[in-house]
Residue, then its C-alpha position, 0 to 999 in steps of 0.5 A: m772635453m773634460n767633464q767637470k761635474k760633481l753630482a749627487f746621485a750614486t749606486v750600490l754595486a752589489c757584491l757577490a761571494l768572493p774570497a776575503g782578499a778579492q773585495h775590490s775586484h771588478g768581478t765583484s759588482a753589478a751596478q743597479q739603480s739605488p740610493k747613494s752608497s756609503d762606499p766611495y770606491k763603489y760610487g767612483l766606479f758608478q761615476l766612472h762608467n758615467f764619464e763623470y770623471a771629476s766626481a769619480a776621481e774625488a770619490f776614488r780619492k776618498a776610498q784611498q783615504a778610507d782604505p790605503a791598501n785598496v790598490m783598486a782606488y788608484w786604479g780608479e783615480a788614474m783611469t779618470y784621466n783617460h777619455p777614449l771616446w773623446d780622444e783625450q788622455d792626460r798621461d801625466a796626471a794618471l802617472a802622478v796618481l799611480a806614483r802615490l801608490g808606489a814609485t815603479p810598476e813593480i812596486r805597485a804590482a807587489k801591493a796587489r792582494d790577489s792575481r786579479e787586482k794585479a792584472w787590473l793594475g797591469a792594464v792601467e800600467a799598459l795604458y799609461g806606459d811607453g809608446t804612442k797613444p795608439q799603441r798604448d790603447l792597443a796594449y791596454l785593450a789586449r790586457m782587458q781582453e785577457i782579464l775578460a777571458s779569464d772571467p767572462g762573468d765579470v761585468d765590469a771587465r766586460a764593460f771596460t773591454g767594450l769601451a777599450t775596444l771603441g777606444s781602439s777605433h783610431g782615425g774616426r768611427q770604424i763601424p767594424t770596431y764598434m760592431q766588435a764592441a757591440a757583441i762584447l757589451e751585449e752579453g753583458y746586457i743580457t745578464h746586467p740590463r741596468h749596468p751603467g757601463i753596459l748601457h752607455y758604452l752600447i749607446h756609443s757603439y750604436d751611435d750612428s743613423v743605421h744602428a741607432p735603432l738597436g740602441l733605443r732600448m739602452a736609451r730608454s733605460y740609461a737616463v732612468i738609472a743615473p737621473d743626476a748624471g748630466h752626461a747620462q741624461h745627454m748621452v740618450s739623445h745620441i740615439y734619438n738624434g740618429l732617429g730624428m726623434w727631435a722631441d726626445s732629444e730636446r727633452a734629454n738635453t733639457l734634462a742634462t742642462a738641468v743637472t748642470n744648473r743645479e750644480r751651478a746653483a749649489k755654487n751661487q752661480g747663474p744658469h749656463y746657456c753654452g756648452h755641449y748639451n745646450e748645443w744639441l738642445v738648440y739644434a733639437r729645437l731648430q729641427q722642430e721649428k721652435d724658438a731657440r733664441p733664448v739659449i743662443d742669446g744667453c750664450r752670447a752673453q756669456a761669450e761676451a763676458e768670457l771674451a771680456g775676461f780674456k782681454a782684461s787678464g791678457k791670458k790665453g785659454f779655451p774659449s768654450a762659451a765663444s765656440s758654443y756661440g759660434d756653433m749655435a749662430l751658424r746652425y740657427g742661420i742655416e735653419t732660419g736664414t737669419w744670420l747672427e752678428p759675430l762678436d770681436f773674436s780677434l784673439p788668436f785662440y778664437v780661431k775655431t769661432r772665426f771659422d764658424f762665422a766664416n762658414a756662415r758668411m760663405l753660406a749667406s753669400r750664395g748668389n753673389a759673386a763678389q761676396s762669394a769670392a771674399a767669403l771663400a777667401a776668408l773661409r780658407t784663411e780661418a780653415a787654415g788656422t783652425i787645422a793648425q791649432i787642431q794639429q798643435m793641440s791633438a794628443g791622438t787622431d784628428e777626426i775634425t780636420p776632414w770636416i773642415k776641409a769638406a766645408v772648404a770644398q763646399g765653399e768652392a762650390i758655392a763660389a763657383l755657383s755664384g760666379g755664373d758657372p752652375e754646371s761646374g758649381l753642381r760638379m764640385l757640389r756632387a763631389a763634395a757631397a759624395a766625399e762627405m758620405d765617405l768620411p767616417p760617420v760622426f754622432g750628433p748634428p751634422a759635422i758639416r753644418k749644412p750637408s752638401y747633398e742638402l745643399l745640392g738639393d736646394v740648388l737643383l730645386e731652384l734650377g726646376r730640376k726636381e727629380e734630381a733634387a729629390a735624389a739629393f734630399r734623399k741622400a741627405l736624409a741618409f746622411a743626417p736622418g730627420r733633418r727638417l730642411s731636407l724633409e721639406g726640400l723632398e716634399k717640395s721636389a714632389q710637388 
């Protein structure tokens, strides 16, 4: 998803002593918390590190207007179209930006004022050059490694090399690659502990339950230096989520949502109840048994309005509000046992939301053979449609399809359990749970909404097999630390 927020906070990037021709080189700056800079290039760089891409692009365009000879302002705007950790890239838009600087890479390189700027331009040319996206990611990483090797003290080169390393982890989160990124970034943390890119990308590096304790230092600092960057406020909750620190996660996403709503208020728009920050906010509240319905109900109303708009216009579009509502409703049903009603999501592009509600129907059917069989058929249909849509839309690697298939495997186990074959169902459920553990770890709330080890523990507990249930719940907590239902199941297993 592309972050479209325009934010008010900025920083001054303190320039070190450099030759006159190198004032826009990346070795010149170390980001710190400070009042908004009058230099749009520095502001754009700060926002680029925060993944506030729309705000950064606007600042870089202002920098181009203020100094048409600043080739790095074109570099910066082009970089806003590359989102490596979301596996997104708008290559055409980036090339259009570079074309404004010059018609060819050679013409653009000739405009660089020193070898350092030429190297940075060379890196972005590789990023948007020839080859597949994975090939271009690796070519860009090689260029960034060369830039860093030529000046290890350049903190922005170190930050972007760390980010490029993370972006080279194709096919999901590869822990060795993420630790390589962390090693690069940690050296920058020693000398620049308040640099937004260093903090931000280290949080991503440590964004799993095993390494999250290492990221707690960065989480405590990052939100402070970027109080008006919604992504920064949310980002720290990745670490809190991995540690089961639900109150901290709730607060972080409340602040992130507040940033979004301040921006909306400035445009005379009402508060937003859907979206990524609110999805995480709902999950954090549910883990604390707090009332999440005001947010969920608000998101449903926005999904209804979105749906009405699509039907009235006859246009296609990404159903972002409905996507959030489907996620919230599914998690709410799992955590509370109250399953919310779907809307009329019959439009073809609502396939992912239909899958979420089919998943909810599957989980709610446990114990009823006829309902489970019908729910499984619907789940398979919506899974196939969702996978087809993902493959059509994906510009790079596909990290979602394995989790869609995992939910279907879980549904097949539920159907077997509900059909009166508990031992076969348990074998299937154990296999599904083990397969989930083997998938690359993901950040945030569990990618499979009801972890299969937690479900296995529930079933074993119902069968009175408490020792086996306890073992399943412990594995569930290793998969998703701090989950309330797994903790409660483990406690019941000991009684």
